[in-house]
C-alpha positions as CSV (number, residue, x, y, z in Angstrom):
1,M,62.1,-96.4,44.5
2,F,59.2,-94.2,45.7
3,C,55.9,-96.2,45.7
4,T,52.3,-94.7,46.5
5,D,50.2,-95.2,49.9
6,P,46.8,-95.0,48.3
7,E,44.7,-95.7,51.3
8,R,46.6,-93.0,53.1
9,S,45.7,-90.2,50.7
10,A,41.8,-92.3,50.3
11,E,41.5,-91.5,54.2
12,K,41.1,-87.9,53.3
13,Y,40.6,-87.7,49.4
14,G,38.6,-90.6,48.5
15,D,38.6,-92.0,45.2
16,R,40.6,-89.3,44.0
17,G,43.5,-89.4,46.6
18,R,43.7,-92.9,45.7
19,E,43.9,-93.1,42.4
20,L,45.6,-89.8,41.5
21,Y,46.9,-87.8,44.6
22,S,48.9,-90.8,45.9
23,V,50.9,-91.0,42.4
24,Q,51.5,-87.3,42.4
25,D,53.1,-87.6,46.1
26,A,55.5,-90.3,45.2
27,T,56.7,-88.5,42.2
28,I,56.9,-85.1,43.9
29,A,58.9,-87.0,46.6
30,G,60.9,-88.6,44.1
31,T,61.7,-85.3,42.6
32,F,62.6,-83.6,45.7
33,A,65.1,-86.7,46.6
34,M,66.6,-86.3,43.2
35,L,67.0,-82.4,43.6
36,A,68.6,-83.3,47.2
37,A,70.8,-85.7,45.7
38,V,72.1,-83.4,43.0
39,D,72.8,-80.6,46.0
40,L,74.9,-83.0,47.5
41,G,76.8,-83.7,44.2
42,L,75.7,-86.8,43.2
43,S,73.8,-87.4,39.8
44,T,70.9,-89.3,39.6
45,V,68.8,-91.0,36.5
46,W,64.8,-91.2,36.6
47,V,63.1,-94.8,35.6
48,G,60.0,-94.7,35.3
49,D,59.5,-97.9,32.8
50,F,59.9,-101.2,34.9
51,D,58.0,-104.2,35.4
52,E,55.8,-102.9,38.5
53,E,54.9,-106.0,40.2
54,S,58.2,-107.5,39.8
55,V,59.9,-104.8,41.3
56,R,57.3,-104.7,44.2
57,K,57.9,-108.1,44.9
58,V,61.5,-108.1,44.8
59,V,61.6,-105.4,47.2
60,G,58.5,-106.0,49.0
61,A,56.9,-102.5,48.8
62,P,53.8,-102.2,49.9
63,G,52.3,-99.7,47.4
64,R,52.4,-99.3,43.7
65,P,55.8,-98.6,42.7
66,V,55.7,-95.5,40.6
67,V,59.4,-94.5,40.0
68,M,63.0,-95.3,40.9
69,F,66.1,-93.4,40.0
70,S,69.9,-94.8,40.0
71,L,72.2,-92.7,42.4
72,G,76.0,-92.3,42.2
73,Y,78.9,-89.8,40.9
74,A,78.6,-88.8,36.9
75,A,81.7,-90.6,34.8
76,E,81.3,-87.2,32.7
77,E,79.5,-84.0,32.6
78,P,76.2,-84.5,30.4
79,K,75.1,-81.7,27.8
80,P,72.2,-79.2,29.3
81,A,68.7,-80.7,28.0
82,G,67.2,-78.7,25.5
83,R,64.1,-77.0,27.4
84,R,60.6,-75.8,25.2
85,A,59.6,-72.5,24.8
86,I,57.1,-71.2,27.2
87,E,54.7,-70.8,24.5
88,E,54.3,-74.6,24.2
89,I,53.8,-74.9,27.6
90,F,51.5,-72.4,28.4
91,S,48.5,-70.7,26.8
92,G,47.9,-67.2,27.0
93,D,49.3,-63.8,26.4
94,F,53.1,-63.5,27.6
95,P,54.8,-60.1,27.5
96,Q,57.6,-59.5,24.5
97,T,61.0,-59.7,25.5
98,D,64.0,-58.3,24.0
């Protein structure tokens, strides 16, 4: 589980740190932890839909729980996820590829 530390972020960035940067920090940390786990041959599943208050109480988290993930060995190899075309994500001119 990855939680926010809003007051630490607020020390330097005020309300924006408290409300936005602390959430970004927690999600970035979670993402890098997932990548490290995969590099070790483990599998993960991002869990973002949970009752924050219940989870916070159970684990005794001081900050807001933002994300948690399961960790273990996959029973099967999943199919690769489809990806959106770059034109759907970014605006602007892109060089044509052949």
